[in-house]
DONU-431611 format. One line per 2 residues: their letters; for each residue x, y, z of C-alpha. Coordinates in nm, 2 decimals, decimal comma. Each point is the difference from the previous one (the first is absolute). Layout:
a> X:Y:Z; ...
# end
This chain:
xx> -3,20:-10,73:2,96; -0,29:-0,02:0,27
xx> 0,02:0,21:0,31; 0,01:-0,31:0,25
xx> 0,35:-0,05:-0,24; 0,14:0,34:0,01
xx> 0,01:0,02:0,38; 0,16:-0,32:0,03
xx> 0,30:0,10:-0,23; 0,35:0,09:0,07
xx> 0,09:0,25:-0,26; 0,38:0,01:-0,15
xx> 0,17:0,26:-0,20; 0,41:-0,04:-0,12
xx> 0,16:0,23:-0,16; 0,25:-0,19:-0,23
xx> 0,35:0,13:-0,05; 0,33:-0,24:-0,13
xx> 0,10:-0,03:0,39; -0,26:0,04:0,17
xx> -0,34:-0,05:0,07; -0,21:0,25:0,26
xx> -0,31:-0,14:0,13; -0,35:0,17:0,18
xx> -0,28:-0,16:0,08; -0,38:0,11:0,06
xx> -0,32:-0,14:0,11; -0,32:0,14:-0,13
xx> -0,08:0,27:0,20; 0,36:0,12:0,11
xx> 0,08:0,36:-0,18; 0,38:-0,09:0,11
xx> 0,27:-0,27:-0,03; -0,10:-0,27:0,25
xx> 0,41:-0,08:-0,07; 0,21:0,06:-0,22
xx> 0,39:-0,13:-0,04; 0,27:-0,08:-0,27
xx> 0,17:-0,32:-0,06; 0,26:-0,09:-0,26
xx> -0,11:-0,07:-0,37; 0,14:-0,33:-0,02
xx> -0,08:-0,39:0,14; 0,07:0,10:0,42
xx> -0,19:0,29:-0,05; -0,29:-0,16:-0,13
xx> 0,02:-0,28:0,28; 0,01:0,32:0,25
xx> -0,31:0,17:-0,18; -0,22:-0,32:0,01
xx> 0,08:-0,13:0,33; -0,06:0,44:0,15
xx> -0,36:-0,07:-0,22; -0,10:-0,36:0,17
xx> 0,16:0,17:0,36; -0,24:0,33:-0,08
xx> -0,30:-0,24:-0,12; 0,03:-0,25:0,30
xx> -0,02:0,29:0,29; -0,31:0,17:-0,18
xx> -0,23:-0,33:-0,02; -0,28:0,27:-0,19
xx> 0,24:-0,02:-0,27; -0,02:-0,32:-0,28
xx> 0,04:0,09:-0,25; 0,32:0,19:-0,20
xx> 0,05:0,20:-0,30; 0,32:0,12:-0,12
xx> 0,00:0,25:-0,26; 0,34:0,14:-0,16
xx> 0,06:0,20:-0,35; 0,13:-0,17:-0,29
xx> 0,34:0,15:-0,03; 0,16:-0,19:-0,30
xx> 0,15:-0,28:0,14; 0,13:0,05:0,40
xx> -0,39:-0,07:0,11; 0,02:-0,33:-0,16
xx> 0,16:-0,24:0,28; -0,16:0,15:0,29
xx> -0,35:-0,04:-0,18; 0,05:-0,36:-0,10
xx> 0,17:-0,07:0,34; -0,32:0,13:0,21
xx> -0,23:-0,17:-0,23; 0,10:-0,34:0,05
xx> 0,11:0,05:0,36; -0,07:-0,26:0,24
xx> 0,01:0,21:0,32; -0,28:0,24:-0,21
xx> -0,23:-0,28:-0,14; -0,24:-0,03:0,33
xx> -0,11:0,37:-0,07; -0,05:-0,02:-0,31
xx> 0,20:0,21:-0,19; -0,01:0,20:-0,29
xx> 0,26:0,24:-0,17; -0,03:0,26:-0,24
xx> 0,23:0,16:-0,23; -0,18:0,33:-0,07
xx> 0,09:0,26:-0,26; 0,17:0,24:0,10
xx> -0,16:0,29:-0,22; -0,34:-0,08:0,25
xx> 0,21:0,05:0,35; 0,15:0,27:-0,17
xx> -0,35:0,14:-0,08; -0,13:-0,14:0,30
xx> 0,26:0,23:0,25; -0,11:0,30:-0,19
xx> -0,35:-0,02:0,21; 0,24:0,05:0,28
xx> 0,06:0,33:0,11; 0,35:0,11:0,08
xx> 0,15:-0,30:0,02; 0,33:-0,08:-0,01
xx> 0,23:-0,18:-0,15; 0,15:-0,32:0,12
xx> 0,09:-0,35:0,07; -0,26:-0,04:0,25
xx> -0,23:0,22:-0,12; -0,03:-0,19:-0,32
xx> -0,04:-0,31:0,19; -0,32:0,15:0,14
xx> -0,20:0,13:-0,30; 0,07:-0,34:-0,15
xx> -0,13:-0,15:0,31; -0,25:0,24:-0,06
xx> -0,12:-0,03:-0,31; -0,08:-0,37:0,10
xx> -0,15:0,08:0,28; -0,28:0,24:-0,18
xx> -0,07:-0,31:-0,28; 0,21:0,20:-0,31
xx> 0,12:-0,35:-0,10; -0,12:-0,12:-0,27
xx> 0,29:-0,25:-0,16; 0,05:-0,38:0,11
xx> 0,16:-0,16:0,24; 0,37:-0,06:-0,04
xx> 0,03:-0,36:-0,24; 0,34:-0,13:0,09
xx> 0,27:-0,15:-0,23; -0,28:-0,15:-0,20
xx> 0,08:0,28:-0,27; 0,21:0,17:0,09
xx> 0,24:-0,28:-0,17; -0,15:0,11:-0,33
xx> 0,01:0,35:0,06; 0,32:0,03:0,06
xx> 0,07:-0,19:-0,33; -0,24:0,22:-0,25
xx> 0,07:0,32:0,18; 0,37:-0,09:-0,07
xx> -0,07:-0,12:-0,38; -0,19:0,33:-0,04
xx> 0,33:0,19:0,17; 0,20:-0,17:-0,25
xx> -0,23:0,05:-0,32; -0,03:0,40:0,08
xx> 0,41:-0,03:0,04; 0,02:-0,17:-0,34
xx> -0,24:0,28:-0,18; 0,21:0,26:0,19
xx> 0,35:-0,11:-0,15; -0,15:-0,07:-0,36
xx> -0,10:0,43:-0,02; 0,33:0,04:0,19
xx> 0,18:-0,21:-0,26; -0,18:0,19:-0,29
xx> 0,15:0,36:0,11; 0,35:-0,12:-0,09
xx> -0,06:-0,21:-0,27; -0,20:0,30:-0,16
xx> 0,37:0,21:0,07; 0,19:-0,30:-0,17
xx> -0,26:-0,08:-0,28; -0,24:0,27:-0,06
xx> -0,21:-0,19:-0,19; -0,03:-0,32:0,12
xx> -0,26:0,06:0,25; -0,18:0,27:-0,16
xx> -0,08:-0,29:-0,31; -0,36:-0,04:-0,16
xx> -0,13:-0,32:0,02; 0,03:-0,11:-0,36
xx> 0,38:0,19:0,00; 0,17:-0,24:0,30
xx> 0,29:-0,21:-0,05; -0,11:-0,25:0,29
xx> -0,32:-0,10:0,14; 0,11:0,06:0,35
xx> 0,21:0,27:0,08; 0,11:-0,16:0,35
xx> 0,07:-0,36:-0,16; 0,35:-0,15:-0,04
xx> 0,03:0,10:-0,36; -0,06:0,41:0,09
xx> 0,23:-0,08:0,26; 0,28:-0,08:-0,20
xx> -0,02:0,29:-0,22; -0,05:0,28:0,30
xx> 0,31:-0,19:0,15; 0,24:-0,15:-0,25
xx> 0,05:0,30:-0,26; 0,16:0,25:0,23
xx> -0,17:0,29:-0,22; -0,26:0,06:-0,27
xx> 0,25:0,07:-0,19; 0,19:-0,38:-0,05
xx> -0,38:-0,11:-0,07; -0,06:0,27:-0,35
xx> 0,31:-0,03:-0,10; 0,03:-0,38:0,01
xx> -0,04:-0,24:-0,26; -0,40:-0,09:-0,07
xx> 0,12:-0,37:-0,07; 0,22:-0,03:0,33
xx> -0,32:0,18:0,16; -0,18:-0,25:-0,11
xx> 0,20:-0,34:0,09; 0,03:0,18:0,35
xx> -0,40:0,10:0,09; -0,05:-0,44:-0,21
xx> 0,23:-0,07:0,30; -0,14:0,22:0,27
xx> -0,33:-0,12:-0,09; 0,11:-0,39:0,06
xx> -0,12:0,04:-0,41; -0,35:0,10:0,11
xx> -0,10:0,28:-0,17; -0,21:-0,08:-0,35
xx> 0,18:0,30:-0,21; 0,34:0,08:0,15
xx> 0,07:0,24:-0,32; -0,27:0,23:0,11
xx> 0,07:0,00:0,42; 0,35:0,07:-0,14
xx> -0,11:0,28:-0,19; -0,23:0,18:0,22
xx> 0,22:-0,03:0,31; 0,31:0,16:-0,30
xx> -0,25:0,31:-0,07; -0,06:0,04:0,33
xx> 0,33:0,04:0,12; 0,05:0,23:-0,29
xx> -0,27:0,25:0,11; 0,08:-0,01:0,38
xx> 0,18:0,32:0,13; 0,39:-0,08:0,02
xx> 0,17:0,05:0,40; 0,37:0,08:0,04
xx> 0,19:-0,30:0,07; 0,02:0,00:0,37
xx> -0,34:-0,04:0,03; 0,00:-0,33:-0,16
xx> 0,13:-0,21:0,25; -0,19:0,13:0,34
xx> -0,31:-0,04:-0,20; 0,07:-0,34:-0,07
xx> 0,12:-0,15:0,32; -0,33:0,16:0,10
xx> -0,25:-0,14:-0,23; 0,17:-0,34:0,08
xx> 0,00:0,02:0,34; -0,37:0,08:-0,08
xx> -0,07:-0,32:-0,19; 0,15:-0,20:0,30
xx> -0,20:0,14:0,17; -0,27:-0,04:-0,21
xx> 0,05:-0,40:-0,01; 0,07:-0,06:0,42
xx> -0,41:0,20:0,06; -0,14:-0,26:-0,30
xx> 0,17:-0,32:0,10; -0,08:0,10:0,40
xx> -0,37:0,05:-0,09; 0,02:-0,28:-0,19
xx> 0,16:-0,18:0,36; -0,31:0,17:0,17
xx> -0,27:-0,08:-0,19; 0,11:-0,41:0,06
xx> -0,01:0,08:0,37; -0,32:0,20:-0,07
xx> -0,17:-0,35:-0,17; 0,12:-0,22:0,30
xx> -0,11:0,21:0,25; -0,34:0,05:-0,11
xx> -0,07:-0,36:0,03; 0,00:0,00:0,36
xx> -0,28:0,24:-0,02; -0,34:0,04:-0,09
xx> -0,01:-0,15:-0,34; -0,39:0,07:-0,10
xx> 0,04:0,35:0,04; 0,34:-0,03:-0,22
xx> -0,19:-0,14:-0,28; -0,32:0,23:0,05
xx> 0,20:0,30:-0,06; 0,25:-0,16:-0,32
xx> -0,33:-0,11:-0,15; -0,12:0,38:-0,06
xx> 0,17:0,08:-0,37; 0,30:0,22:0,00
xx> 0,11:-0,13:0,34; 0,36:-0,19:0,03
xx> 0,16:-0,16:0,27; 0,17:0,33:0,10
xx> -0,26:0,23:0,07; -0,22:-0,34:0,14
xx> 0,22:-0,05:0,29; 0,04:0,39:0,04
xx> -0,32:0,01:0,04; -0,01:-0,25:0,29
xx> 0,31:0,09:0,13; -0,19:0,32:0,11
xx> -0,33:-0,14:-0,01; 0,02:-0,29:0,28
xx> -0,32:-0,17:0,06; -0,25:0,16:-0,11
xx> -0,19:-0,07:0,28; 0,17:0,29:0,17
xx> -0,24:0,24:-0,24; -0,33:0,04:0,12
xx> -0,12:0,14:-0,37; 0,15:0,09:-0,32
xx> -0,01:0,42:0,13; 0,23:-0,15:0,30
xx> 0,22:-0,18:-0,26; 0,00:0,35:-0,21
xx> 0,10:0,23:0,32; 0,21:-0,24:0,08
xx> 0,22:0,03:-0,32; -0,08:0,41:0,02
xx> -0,21:-0,04:-0,34; -0,28:0,26:0,17
xx> -0,02:0,36:-0,10; -0,10:0,25:0,28
xx> -0,28:0,19:-0,02; -0,01:0,41:-0,05
xx> -0,35:0,14:0,10; -0,13:0,25:0,14
xx> -0,35:0,16:0,05; -0,14:-0,06:-0,33
xx> 0,32:-0,05:-0,15; 0,11:-0,31:-0,13
xx> 0,36:0,00:-0,19; 0,04:-0,21:-0,28
xx> 0,38:-0,05:0,02; 0,10:-0,17:0,33
xx> 0,35:-0,13:0,12; 0,09:-0,41:0,01
xx> 0,05:-0,11:0,35; 0,33:-0,15:-0,04
xx> -0,02:-0,05:0,37; 0,00:-0,37:0,00
xx> 0,30:-0,33:-0,10; 0,14:0,21:-0,30
xx> 0,18:-0,35:-0,16; -0,38:-0,13:0,01
xx> -0,11:0,29:-0,22; 0,28:-0,02:-0,22
xx> -0,09:-0,34:-0,07; -0,38:0,08:-0,05
xx> 0,10:0,25:-0,24; 0,27:-0,18:-0,20
xx> -0,22:-0,30:0,01; -0,31:0,16:-0,15
xx> 0,25:0,22:-0,28; -0,07:-0,39:-0,13
xx> -0,30:-0,13:0,07; -0,13:0,27:-0,24
xx> 0,14:-0,13:-0,28; -0,13:-0,34:0,05
xx> -0,36:0,11:0,13; -0,24:0,18:-0,16
xx> -0,18:0,12:0,33; 0,27:0,15:0,12
xx> 0,12:0,16:-0,32; -0,30:0,15:-0,01
xx> -0,01:0,17:0,32; 0,40:0,08:-0,07
xx> -0,10:0,20:-0,28; -0,34:0,14:0,13
xx> 0,19:0,12:0,25; 0,29:0,13:-0,17
xx> -0,28:0,22:-0,22; -0,10:0,21:0,27
xx> 0,23:0,21:0,11; 0,28:0,20:-0,27
xx> 0,30:0,00:0,28; 0,15:-0,29:0,20
xx> -0,21:-0,25:-0,21; 0,22:-0,33:-0,02
xx> 0,06:0,02:0,36; -0,32:0,07:0,13
xx> -0,13:-0,27:-0,23; 0,19:-0,25:0,11
xx> -0,01:0,07:0,40; -0,42:-0,01:-0,09
xx> 0,02:-0,35:-0,19; 0,24:-0,13:0,31
xx> -0,27:0,10:0,25; -0,26:-0,21:-0,25
xx> 0,28:-0,29:0,00; 0,02:0,00:0,34
xx> -0,37:-0,15:0,02; 0,06:-0,26:-0,24
xx> 0,31:-0,10:0,23; -0,22:0,00:0,30
xx> -0,29:-0,17:-0,13; 0,28:-0,30:-0,16
xx> 0,14:-0,01:0,34; -0,26:0,01:0,26
xx> -0,19:-0,27:-0,26; 0,25:-0,24:-0,07
xx> -0,04:0,04:-0,35; 0,13:0,03:-0,35
xx> 0,00:0,28:-0,24; -0,31:-0,02:-0,19
xx> -0,13:0,32:-0,26; -0,37:-0,04:0,12
xx> 0,16:0,10:0,36; 0,17:0,33:-0,14
xx> -0,34:0,08:-0,16; -0,14:0,02:0,34
x> 0,28:0,22:0,17
# end
């Protein structure tokens, strides 16, 4: 920003809370707030805030631009950022709203000596952070990608809840049927331990003694019925199941019913999570049609990237034009490493920043774990980084490969191109 633009800009810092927004106003030459006040964090409060800003700018004719900064604190700042960025009353002042990483504000505040802690002080620090030109993120982009983002983040929430529930259920399964979750692949009676047939076995039989003592013919008939006659060899399945039951630990009879109830409840939750994820997937597909189809197709063209990962990455990035370079995109995702150098010493072991968008970082790392299985260049790069160290090999190699993956994504989205093998070799 040019000096003339800085001198004509009003810098606004907003400290967000669930019920109240505290505001501090600065111009470029001020070291103390020109005005501080608080408003309710609701629509009437947002209207009041916009009116006060408009009135202040009208009185100070030398200020013609408005830069508003607030911390990206969970979901409490979404409404006020959305309102101020699209407020008609503030449109004449070239309003730009920025949601800043709280860690950056916290680190900047440390540069002040003996600065106390209050909402008004925090609002001043946020405004001063904007005044000195420390903001590097793009302005608030409104609701265009917010709808997709809420869906993709909710799907991720469901997926994590599903994984957690499966892990929790396995502990109960081990207590009731100790051999069942520990069998090798060739000894497993069922291909899916969370499928319908496994669910029936683990909930219909109160104890494993019932399975081990059951006539083999009756057990074969039971498995065929629960599997809808889809088992290629029900006799082998029944034999493996009965052998596992006989090799399992026995419990006191009083424990079987509580464990069975818990396992049945977990199966119900897994079924519910799976059903809800299908509903959310359809909603994501519908929402994507209203956004940039070219960007979505560019991501889908990368081998190993499916609709879920493409939608998640697109929801967090938004329009690629918001990023000046692939370095800016990597920094936004937190895929940068802190330099550790002093004098003639430069550390080989540096920490990943992780100060960016955690959701985007998750999708990039998860996506590249699939891409490396389909793209030889990424597989070779991953293996090279894996072999360089002896500790944290997989995590380090995957993070570095994800950083390389950022360059590919930025190039495809910025140039509106589809994936090709020749472009990867140039990265």
